[in-house]
C-alpha positions in Angstrom: 44.9 -9.1 -16.1 48.2 -8.1 -14.5 49.4 -11.7 -14.4 48.8 -12.1 -18.1 50.8 -9.0 -18.8 53.7 -10.3 -16.6 53.6 -13.6 -18.6 53.7 -11.8 -21.9 56.7 -9.7 -20.7 58.6 -12.8 -19.5 57.9 -14.5 -22.8 59.3 -11.6 -24.8 62.3 -11.5 -22.5 62.9 -15.2 -23.0 62.7 -15.0 -26.7 65.0 -12.0 -26.8 67.5 -13.9 -24.6 67.4 -16.9 -26.8 67.9 -14.8 -30.0 70.8 -12.9 -28.4 72.5 -16.2 -27.3 71.9 -17.8 -30.7 73.4 -14.7 -32.4 76.4 -14.8 -30.1 77.0 -18.5 -30.9 76.7 -17.9 -34.6 79.3 -15.1 -34.5 81.7 -16.9 -32.3 84.6 -19.1 -33.6 84.8 -22.8 -32.7 81.8 -24.2 -31.0 80.7 -26.0 -27.9 82.5 -29.1 -26.6 80.3 -31.6 -24.7 81.7 -34.7 -23.0 79.2 -37.6 -22.5 80.5 -40.8 -20.8 84.1 -40.1 -21.7 83.2 -39.2 -25.3 83.8 -35.7 -26.5 81.5 -34.0 -28.9 82.2 -30.7 -30.6 79.2 -28.7 -31.8 79.5 -26.0 -34.3 77.5 -22.7 -33.9 74.4 -23.8 -35.8 74.4 -27.2 -34.1 74.8 -25.5 -30.7 71.7 -23.3 -31.4 69.7 -26.4 -32.4 70.9 -28.3 -29.3 69.7 -25.4 -27.1 66.3 -25.3 -28.8 66.0 -29.1 -28.3 67.0 -28.7 -24.6 64.3 -26.1 -24.1 61.7 -28.3 -25.7 62.8 -31.3 -23.6 62.5 -29.3 -20.4 59.0 -28.0 -21.5 57.9 -31.5 -22.3 59.2 -32.8 -19.0 57.3 -30.1 -17.1 54.0 -31.0 -19.0 54.5 -34.7 -18.3 55.0 -34.0 -14.6 52.0 -31.7 -14.6 49.9 -34.4 -16.2 51.0 -36.9 -13.7 50.2 -34.6 -10.9 46.7 -33.9 -12.4 46.0 -37.6 -12.7 47.0 -38.0 -9.0 44.6 -35.2 -8.0 41.9 -36.7 -10.2 42.3 -40.1 -8.5 42.4 -38.4 -5.2 39.0 -36.7 -5.9 40.4 -33.1 -6.1 39.1 -30.6 -8.7 41.1 -30.7 -11.9 40.8 -30.0 -15.5 39.7 -33.6 -16.0 37.0 -33.3 -13.4 35.8 -30.0 -14.8 35.5 -31.7 -18.2 33.4 -34.5 -16.9 31.4 -32.0 -14.8 30.6 -29.9 -17.9 29.6 -33.0 -19.7 27.2 -34.0 -16.9 25.8 -30.5 -16.7 25.1 -30.4 -20.4 23.3 -33.8 -20.2 21.4 -32.6 -17.1 20.1 -29.4 -18.6 19.2 -31.3 -21.8 17.1 -33.7 -19.7 15.6 -30.8 -17.8 14.6 -29.0 -21.0 13.1 -32.2 -22.4 11.2 -32.7 -19.1 9.7 -29.2 -19.3 8.7 -29.8 -22.9 7.0 -33.0 -21.9 5.2 -31.2 -19.1 4.0 -28.5 -21.5 2.8 -31.3 -23.8 0.8 -33.0 -21.1 3.1 -36.0 -20.8 3.4 -36.3 -17.0 5.1 -39.7 -16.8 7.8 -38.7 -19.4 8.3 -35.4 -17.5 8.9 -37.3 -14.3 11.4 -39.6 -16.0 13.3 -36.7 -17.5 13.3 -34.9 -14.1 14.8 -37.9 -12.4 17.5 -38.1 -15.1 18.2 -34.4 -14.7 18.5 -34.8 -11.0 21.2 -37.6 -11.4 23.3 -35.3 -13.6 22.7 -31.9 -12.0 22.3 -32.6 -8.3 20.1 -29.4 -8.2 16.9 -30.3 -6.4 15.7 -26.8 -6.4 15.3 -27.1 -10.2 14.3 -30.7 -10.6 12.0 -31.1 -7.6 9.6 -28.5 -9.0 9.4 -30.3 -12.3 8.9 -33.6 -10.5 6.0 -32.2 -8.4 4.2 -30.7 -11.3 4.7 -33.8 -13.4 3.4 -35.9 -10.6 0.3 -33.7 -10.3 -0.3 -34.0 -14.0 -0.1 -37.8 -14.0 -2.4 -38.0 -10.9 0.3 -39.1 -8.4 -0.7 -36.7 -5.6 1.3 -38.5 -3.0 4.5 -38.2 -5.0 3.7 -34.5 -5.6 3.1 -33.8 -2.0 6.4 -35.5 -1.0 8.3 -33.5 -3.5 6.6 -30.2 -2.3 7.7 -31.1 1.2 11.3 -31.4 0.0 11.0 -27.9 -1.5 9.7 -26.6 1.9 13.0 -27.7 3.5 15.0 -25.5 1.2 15.1 -21.8 2.0 15.2 -20.8 -1.6 12.2 -23.0 -2.6 10.1 -22.8 0.6 7.5 -20.5 -0.8 7.0 -22.7 -3.9 6.6 -25.8 -1.7 4.1 -24.2 0.7 2.1 -22.8 -2.2 2.1 -26.2 -3.9 0.8 -28.0 -0.9 -1.8 -25.2 -0.3 -3.2 -25.7 -3.8 -3.4 -29.4 -3.2 -5.4 -28.9 0.0 -7.7 -26.5 -1.8 -8.3 -29.1 -4.5 -9.1 -31.7 -1.8 -11.5 -29.3 -0.1 -9.4 -29.0 3.1 -9.9 -25.3 3.4 -8.8 -25.2 7.1 -5.3 -26.5 6.3 -5.2 -24.5 3.1 -5.9 -21.3 5.1 -2.9 -22.0 7.4 -0.7 -22.7 4.5 -1.9 -19.5 2.7 -0.9 -17.5 5.8 2.6 -19.0 5.7 3.0 -18.5 2.0 1.7 -14.9 2.3 4.2 -14.2 5.1 7.0 -15.4 2.9 5.9 -13.3 -0.1 3.4 -10.5 0.7 3.7 -9.1 -2.8 2.5 -12.3 -4.4 -0.9 -11.4 -5.8 -2.4 -14.8 -6.2 -1.5 -16.0 -2.7 -2.9 -12.8 -1.1 -6.2 -13.2 -3.0 -6.5 -16.9 -2.0 -5.8 -16.0 1.7 -8.3 -13.1 1.6 -10.9 -15.4 0.0 -10.4 -18.2 2.6 -10.6 -15.7 5.5 -13.8 -14.2 4.1 -15.3 -17.7 3.7 -14.4 -18.5 7.3 -15.8 -15.1 8.5 -12.4 -14.1 9.8 -13.1 -10.4 9.0 -10.4 -9.1 11.3 -7.7 -11.3 9.8 -8.9 -10.4 6.3 -8.5 -6.7 7.1 -5.0 -7.4 8.3 -4.2 -9.2 5.1 -5.7 -6.3 3.1 -3.5 -3.8 4.9 -0.4 -5.9 4.3 -1.2 -6.1 0.6 -1.5 -2.3 0.5 1.8 -1.8 2.3 3.5 -4.3 0.0 2.2 -2.4 -3.1 0.2 -5.4 -4.3 -3.2 -3.6 -4.1 -4.3 -0.2 -5.4 -5.3 2.3 -2.7 -8.9 2.8 -4.1 -9.5 -1.0 -4.2 -8.1 -1.3 -0.7 -10.5 1.4 0.5 -13.5 -0.3 -1.0 -12.7 -3.8 0.2 -11.8 -2.6 3.6 -15.2 -1.0 3.8 -16.8 -4.3 2.8 -14.8 -6.2 5.5 -15.7 -3.6 8.1 -19.4 -3.9 7.2 -19.1 -7.7 7.4 -17.5 -7.4 10.8 -20.3 -5.1 11.9 -22.9 -7.6 10.8 -21.1 -10.4 12.7 -20.9 -8.2 15.9 -24.6 -7.3 15.4 -25.6 -10.9 15.4 -23.7 -11.4 18.7 -25.9 -8.6 20.2 -23.0 -6.3 20.8 -24.7 -3.2 19.6 -22.1 -0.6 20.4 -19.3 -2.4 18.5 -21.7 -3.0 15.6 -22.6 0.7 15.4 -18.9 1.6 15.4 -18.0 -0.9 12.7 -21.0 0.1 10.5 -20.1 3.8 10.8 -16.5 3.0 10.0 -17.6 1.0 6.9 -19.7 3.9 5.7 -16.9 6.4 6.3 -14.5 4.2 4.2 -16.9 3.8 1.3 -20.0 6.1 1.4 -21.4 4.6 -1.8 -21.5 1.1 -0.3 -25.3 0.8 0.1 -25.4 -1.9 2.8 -22.8 0.1 4.8 -24.9 3.3 4.5 -28.1 1.4 5.6 -26.4 -0.1 8.6 -24.7 3.1 9.6 -28.0 5.0 9.3 -29.8 2.3 11.4 -27.1 2.7 14.1 -27.7 6.4 14.1 -31.4 5.9 14.3 -30.9 3.6 17.4 -28.9 6.4 19.0 -31.6 8.9 18.2 -29.3 10.9 15.9 -31.7 11.4 13.0 -29.7 14.2 11.5 -26.6 12.0 11.0 -28.8 9.2 9.6 -30.4 11.6 7.1 -26.9 12.8 6.1 -25.6 9.3 5.5 -28.6 8.2 3.5 -28.6 11.4 1.4 -24.9 10.9 0.5 -25.5 7.3 -0.5 -28.6 8.2 -2.5 -26.6 10.8 -4.3 -24.1 8.2 -5.2 -26.6 5.5 -6.2 -30.4 5.5 -5.6 -31.6 2.2 -4.0 -34.8 1.0 -2.4 -33.1 -0.1 0.8 -31.9 3.5 1.3 -35.5 4.7 0.9 -36.8 2.1 3.3 -34.3 3.2 6.0 -35.0 6.8 5.3 -38.7 6.1 6.0 -37.7 4.4 9.3 -36.3 7.7 10.6 -39.9 8.9 11.2 -42.1 5.8 11.2 -45.2 7.5 12.6 -45.4 10.5 10.2 -48.4 11.1 7.9 -48.3 10.4 4.2 -48.2 14.1 3.5 -45.4 14.8 5.9 -43.4 11.8 4.6 -43.8 13.2 1.0 -42.4 16.5 2.1 -39.5 15.0 4.1 -38.6 12.7 1.2 -37.8 15.7 -0.9 -34.3 15.5 0.6 -33.9 12.4 -1.6 -36.3 12.9 -4.5 -34.7 16.2 -5.6 -31.6 14.2 -6.4 -31.5 12.2 -9.6 -35.0 13.3 -10.5 -35.0 11.3 -13.7 -33.6 8.1 -12.2 -36.1 5.2 -12.4 -35.7 4.5 -8.6 -36.5 8.2 -7.8 -39.6 8.1 -10.1 -40.9 4.9 -8.5 -40.3 6.3 -5.0 -42.3 9.4 -5.9 -45.1 7.3 -7.3 -45.2 5.2 -4.1 -45.3 8.3 -1.9 -48.1 9.8 -3.9 -50.0 6.5 -3.9 -49.7 6.5 -0.1 -51.0 10.1 -0.2 -53.8 9.0 -2.5 -52.7 11.4 -5.2 -53.0 8.8 -8.0 -52.9 11.2 -11.0 -49.6 12.6 -9.7 -48.3 9.1 -9.2 -49.0 8.3 -12.8 -47.3 11.5 -13.9 -44.2 10.6 -11.9 -44.0 7.2 -13.6 -44.6 8.7 -17.0 -43.3 6.3 -19.7 -41.1 4.4 -17.4 -42.8 1.1 -18.2 -41.9 1.5 -21.9 -38.4 2.6 -21.3 -37.5 0.4 -18.4 -40.3 -2.2 -17.8 -40.0 -4.0 -14.4 -42.4 -5.9 -12.2 -42.2 -3.1 -9.6 -43.4 -0.5 -12.1 -46.2 -2.8 -13.2 -47.3 -3.3 -9.6 -47.3 0.5 -9.0 -49.4 1.1 -12.0 -51.8 -1.6 -10.9 -52.1 0.2 -7.6 -52.8 3.4 -9.4 -55.5 1.8 -11.5 -57.1 0.3 -8.3 -56.9 3.7 -6.6 -58.6 5.5 -9.5 -61.4 3.0 -9.4 -60.6 1.1 -12.6 -62.4 -2.2 -13.3 -61.0 -5.4 -12.0 -60.1 -6.7 -15.4 -57.9 -3.6 -16.0 -56.1 -4.2 -12.7 -55.8 -7.9 -13.4 -54.5 -7.3 -16.9 -51.7 -5.2 -15.6 -51.0 -7.7 -12.9 -50.5 -10.5 -15.4 -48.0 -8.4 -17.3 -46.0 -8.1 -14.1 -45.3 -11.8 -14.4 -43.7 -11.5 -17.8 -41.3 -8.6 -17.2 -37.9 -8.6 -15.3 -37.8 -7.8 -11.7 -35.3 -5.0 -12.3 -32.0 -4.5 -10.6 -30.9 -7.1 -8.0 -27.8 -8.1 -6.2 -25.9 -10.0 -8.9 -22.5 -11.6 -8.6 -20.4 -10.1 -11.4 -18.2 -13.2 -11.5 -20.8 -16.0 -11.9 -24.0 -13.9 -12.4 -25.7 -15.6 -9.5 -28.7 -13.6 -8.0 -28.8 -13.0 -4.3 -31.8 -11.9 -2.3 -29.7 -9.7 -0.1 -26.2 -8.3 -0.3 -23.4 -10.5 1.0 -19.6 -10.0 1.1 -19.0 -13.4 -0.4 -21.0 -14.9 -3.3 -22.9 -17.9 -2.1 -22.4 -19.7 -5.5 -18.8 -19.1 -6.6 -17.5 -17.9 -3.2 -15.9 -14.8 -4.8 -15.2 -11.9 -2.5 -16.8 -8.4 -3.1 -18.4 -9.3 -6.4 -22.0 -8.4 -5.8 -23.4 -5.4 -7.6 -26.9 -3.9 -7.8 -27.5 -4.4 -11.5 -30.0 -5.9 -13.8 -29.4 -9.6 -14.5 -28.1 -10.1 -18.1 -30.9 -12.6 -18.7 -34.4 -13.1 -17.4 -34.4 -14.6 -14.0 -37.2 -17.1 -14.8 -38.1 -18.6 -18.1 -41.9 -18.3 -18.2 -43.9 -21.0 -19.9 -45.6 -20.1 -23.1 -49.1 -20.3 -21.5 -48.2 -17.1 -19.6 -48.8 -15.1 -22.8 -52.4 -16.2 -22.7 -53.1 -14.8 -19.2 -54.3 -11.4 -20.4 -56.8 -13.2 -22.6 -58.1 -15.1 -19.6 -58.3 -12.4 -17.0 -58.7 -9.5 -19.3 -56.7 -6.7 -20.8 -56.4 -3.0 -19.7 -59.3 -1.1 -21.1 -58.4 1.1 -24.1 -58.3 4.9 -23.5 -58.6 7.7 -25.9 -55.5 9.4 -24.6 -52.4 7.8 -26.1 -50.3 8.8 -23.1 -52.8 7.1 -20.8 -52.2 3.9 -22.8 -48.6 4.0 -22.0 -49.4 4.4 -18.3 -51.7 1.5 -18.4 -49.0 -0.7 -19.8 -46.8 0.3 -17.0 -49.5 -0.6 -14.5 -49.4 -4.2 -15.6 -45.9 -4.7 -14.4 -46.4 -3.1 -11.1 -48.0 -6.2 -9.8 -44.8 -8.0 -9.2 -43.4 -5.3 -6.9 -44.5 -6.9 -3.7 -44.0 -5.5 -0.2 -41.1 -7.7 0.6 -39.1 -6.2 -2.2 -39.8 -2.6 -1.1 -40.2 -1.8 2.6 -41.0 1.8 1.9 -44.0 0.8 -0.1 -45.2 -1.5 2.8 -45.1 1.3 5.2 -47.0 3.6 3.0 -49.7 1.1 2.2 -50.1 0.4 5.9 
């Protein structure tokens, strides 16, 4: 800026000096005498001014010619000049055009064309951090995995593109099924960019699949610190990992560590049912029945579940049916209208041989929420009240045609699991199991099932309409076998 101002001032001064000199020559008498090779020339005032202008132009032209010669010398010598900058801009323009065409070809699914354009762009630009990535992706698209891996390895050597290279090779290893190598690469990529959500999720998934629960918890904490994970999600998943760690320790017969991990998992997420069950079992082993009751009550308050009831029954395994019914009021007074609470009360009254009260507890549950467990309970009630065999069998057959009720279902792929697991055994997703009803029937029954009531008999009609509803519920109680509900097993024994 200052240099430009100086040049402008010098130019104005030069113009002013020339104008002043020209005016002086025009006003003077005579002229200028010039002797060239013994010949004398006399220039008048106007001619003198013109000669001065021509002299200035000649000097300017001479300077430009000398400058051009110097520039040509520098160009031939390999130095940066205006000429080299011109050719460089021309190459850069062609290189970026080739790069743009390569990206368009890649987006269009033309892998080979994209590779050709990437090679052309590399010749012009000499920017491997731009062209290598295009080459690698184009090679993957065209099926040339070897070329893609070679290019990704080049990216790894560059500090600016190292993460891209490591991530690219990691995805290749995952596609090949080499999860061990992919896990190590995921660790390196996550160390380079802890805030990268996809890499963190891949690393967490691979660690969970390999049962590296301690490493997975470290990854989870790193994601939280990097701001890549909400705090509530971190708390839930950390509880899942702590529970998984507890199960692993429990299998290794290290009971103290297992109890500590289970209790920690329950503390992190009290509504996590498997954590509450394991924590309560650890308290029962310690003889701390009060804490076990408190854990199960808190979990039941969050979400009633048969596993909670089964563990609650295990606190006092030798108690009478009447005593158990009284003690279970700690749970049954919560969520009184919940289907799980109503079925639990029915089981308790069946064990206490109070079948009319068990029927009242179920009420119209079979009509509003028909499940195999409800049908089985109603069949047990009919049997306990001395109903004919055809009535009991009629309700048992109905249990075959109704859903089983809530189960551990993966919310990602809808796969049904017999027991809770931290990782889905079908899609291998982490922390996706939920205790819900499957969106579709678990088993497609053959059409002949509909004729079973005609073969074995139907529930006998009753004059009371409300009793008819209860009988319908009994039919579906048949499917609720003891394996599905440990509390029921203990009561029936």
